[in-house]
N, C-alpha and C positions, 0 to 999 in steps of 0.2 A: 783461731781464737774465738771464744764464746763470751757473751756478755749476759750475766744472770741478772734479771730484773727483780726488784724487790716485790714482795707480796703487796698488792694494792697499787702498783705502778699504773699510771694512766696510759691510755692509748697514745696520747700526745707525747708522753715520755718515751714510749717504744718507738714512735715514728721518728723522733729526733735521733735516736740511736741508729735506726735504719738509714736515715738520710746521711748521717756522718760516715757510715760504712760504705755507702755508695760513692760518696764524695772522695773517699780514700781509694776507690778503685777495686773494691772487693765485692763478691757476691753475698747476698743476704739469704739466710735460711732460718725459719722460725720453728721453734719447738715449744708448744704450749702445754705445760704440765698442770697438775691439779693445784699446786701451790704457787707456781711462778712461771714466767715466760723466759725462755732462753733464746737469745739472738745469736746466730752463728755468722761469723765473718770469714768467708772462705776465699782463699786466693794466695798469691805469692808475694804481693806487695807488703812491705814492712809497715806496721802500724804501732804507734806508741800507745800502750794500754792506758796511760794516764789521761789521755784525751777522752776516754769513755768513763773512767772512774769518777770524773767530776760532773758527769751529767745527772740530772734529776732522775730518780727512780732506779738507778743502777746499784745493785747489791755488790757484785764483784765481777772482775774480768779474769778469765782463766785462759792461759795458753795451752792448746792441745799439742802434746809432743808427738803423738802417734801420727803416722802418715795418713790414716783414714780419720776423717773428722766427723762427717754426718752419720756414719755407722757406729760411732763411738758411744759407749755408755755414758761418757762425760757429757756429750751433747744432749742426749736424751736418757734420763734415768729410768723412766717407765718403759716396760716392754711394749714394743709395737705389736698390735694385734691386727691380723689381716683376715677378713671374712669373705668367703666366696660361697654362694649358694647355701648359706646357713652354717657352713663349716668354718670354725675359727682356728687360726694358727697363732700361737703366742700367748703370753700371760699364763693363765691357768688352763689353757686349752691345748689339746693334742688332736690335730685333724688327720683324717684318713683320705688318701688318694690311692686308687687301685685300678688295674686294667692290664691289658696285654702289652707286651713290648712294642709290637707294631700292629697296625691295622692291615689285615690280610685280605678280607673280602666282606661283603655285606652280611652274610650269615654269621660269620665269626664275631664281628663287632657288635651286632645286635644281640646275639646270645650272651656275650660277655656283659653288656650293659644291663640286660634283664636279670642275670644272676647276681650281679653286684648290687643292683637296686634292691633286690630281695634281701640281701645281707645288710642293708642299711647304708651303703656307700652313696655319697652325693657328688663325688668328683671322680670322673674316669680319666685315665691316662691312656695314651696310645700314640705311637710314632707314625707320622706320615712321610717324613723325610728322615731316613736312617743313615747316620754316619757309620760306616762299616770299615773295619781294617782291611778287608779284602774287597777289591772292586768287583768281584764275581758274586758276592753275597747279595741277598735281597735288599734293595735300597729303599723300599717303601712305595706307596701308591701315589705320593704327591698330593696335589689338590683333591683328587678323587677320594683319597683317604680322609682328608679333612671334612669333606662333604659327608662321608659315611659316618664318621664318629659324631659329627654335629647332629645328624639326623637321629642316630641311635640315642644320643644324650637327651635330645629334645623329647623323644618318645617316653623316656623313663625319668624325666625331670632331673637330669644330671648336668653338672658343669664339666668343662673339658679342659685338659691341659696337654700340651704337645710341644715338642722341641723345635724351635726355630733355628735354622742353620746359617742364614745370611740376611743381610739388610734388605735385599730385594723381596724376601718372603714376608716381611713384617706386615704389609697391608693385607695379605692373604690370611695371616694368622689373626689379625684383629677382627676379621670378618667371621671366623669360625671358632676361635678359641677364647676361653675365659682367663686362663693363666698361661703365659708363655714361659717355656723352659730354655735355659742356656745350658747346653751339655758340657761335660768335663773338657772336651777337646776345644771348646769355644770360650772357656772361662776367661781367657786373656785375649779374646778377639775384641780389642778396645773400640774399633769402629762400630761393631755391632752393639756393644754395650752403650755407647754414646747415643745411638739411635733409639735404643730401648729406654733411655732416660727420659724420652719425650712421649712415651706410650702411656696411656691412661688405663693400664691393666697390670695386675700383679705379675712379677717375674721371679721364677725360681732359678737360682744360680747354683749349679752343681760344682763341687770342688774339683779342681784339676787333678789329673792323675798323679802329679808330683808337687802339687801346690802347697805352700805353707799356709797356715791360717791367716797370717798377715796379708799374703798375696790374694787370698780368697776374699778377705774383707775389703781390700783395695778394689777388687772387681765390683763388689757391691757399691763401693763409693762412686764408681763411674755412673751408675744408674741413679743413685741418690743425688748426685750433683746436678741433675736436671730437674724436671718437675715430677718425676715418679718417686713416690715415697713407699711403694709397696714392693719390698724385696724380701724374698724368702731364701735362706741359705740351705743347701742340701748336701749333707755328708754322704758320699756314695762309695767310699773306699779309696785308698791311695795305693800306689804301686810300691811294693817293697821287695825284698829278696824272697819272701815266702811264696810258694807255688801250690800249697795245699788248697787254697781258695783262689778265686779269680782275682780278688783284690784283698787288701787288709782294711777292714772296716774300723775306722778310728773313732771309737765311741768317746775317747777322752776329749775329742773336739767339742762335744756337747757342753760340758760344764765350762770349758775354756772360753768358747765363743759367748756363752751366756754371761760370763763375767766381763768380757771385752766389749760386747755389742748388745744393743736393744733389739736387734732383728731376730725374728723367729728362725729356728734351725730345725729342719726335718731330716729324716734318715731314709736312705734307699738301701735296705738290706738285701735286695735282689741282686743288684750290681755289686754290692759290697762283698758278697760271698760267692755268687755265681752257682750256688747249689741249693736246690729246693729244701733239703732237710736242714740246712743251716739258716734259712730265712725265718722260720718260726722262732727259734731261740734268740736270734739277734734282734728280731722285732721286739720281743719282750724285754731284752736287755736295753734297747734303745729308749723305750718308755720309762724303764726303771732309772735310766740315767738322766731323765728329764727332757727328752726331745719334745718339740712342739708339733710334731707330725711325722707320718710315715708315708712313703710312696712305694707300693708293693706291686710286683707283677703277678697278674692272675690271668689265666687262659682257660677257656672252656675245654680245650683238648691240648694240653701242653706237649704230649707226645707227637702231635702233628704240627706244632708251631713252626713257622718259617724263621723265627728269630728267638734265641734265648729260652727255648722250651725247658731246658734243664734247671733254670732258676725261677720258673713260673709255678705258682701254686695252683693246685686244682681248686675249683670253687668251694668244694666241701671243706678242704683244708683251710682256706681263707676264712670261711664262716666260723669255724671253730676258733681260729686265731683271733678274729675280731672280737668275739665274745670274751675271750681270755683277757684281751687288752683293756676292754671296758671294765673288767673287774680289777685289773692291776692299777690302772691310772689313778683312782682315788687314793691308793696307798702312798703315792708320791705327790699328792695334792694336785692332781690333774683331772680334767674332764675329757674323756675320749669322745670325739664327735665326727 
């Protein structure tokens, strides 16, 4: 349930609403828009809306029928805009994240950081702990990988994003990483999501392999239900019967999510297709569909990559693509950054 305050409602009016919500045993979440303040009452206990309708400064009381409350467009009408290292995601902005699938060694990650910086990228991605289907595949360098990508990022003034696998790793990631990622396989790791709800850093949640949009938004709700308000959704392809590509990139999710939620949604065309020659057209299509960002795999030597080289762009390919995206974005009323 949300309580919409009238324009000009005093802080005392808002405080009385908050006090009554707490008295009724529900959690309070505030959303302050340009024209009015919305107070969310989140929880399972039944509340009579009439008790709030009679309070001073209250415009209306709305019951939210969807299972996700705080991620809902009803709770917050304005787009959430998240900014990291000068790059904005959401609203009229489309942010860029790029880098190798995994951190392999010092030479590789420093060279990738240098080349991406030259292209204008300000956020680098790279996996230190890799969830692999086969136990014999390269699993990442662990903390040593985080140290390397942090050092490379600092040298070239980049922010860092990497995937956190479990609760015990969170303190390590807070030390080295600017944006934490939750991978597709962990989208419904609810214990991990609850811990991330207390983290004071943005979190990217990738859509699960077979997750519905509602389930995806509920995963985001776990994080929003704590103190963390910086959640970015990432469409990375879903599992269907099609085998021509690694996954089926669901670009319909972009307009659907943007109608349902205020959270920014970015796209991972690298995992979504699994093929280098498909990454460029699907990146362009994603921006045309109105996405709030892209996360693209770029490797200085894809043919030598230890992980997902076939879906990683060469630096010169990425440079051409980034320039095309900057020209395309204004056509759909976006600013590529």
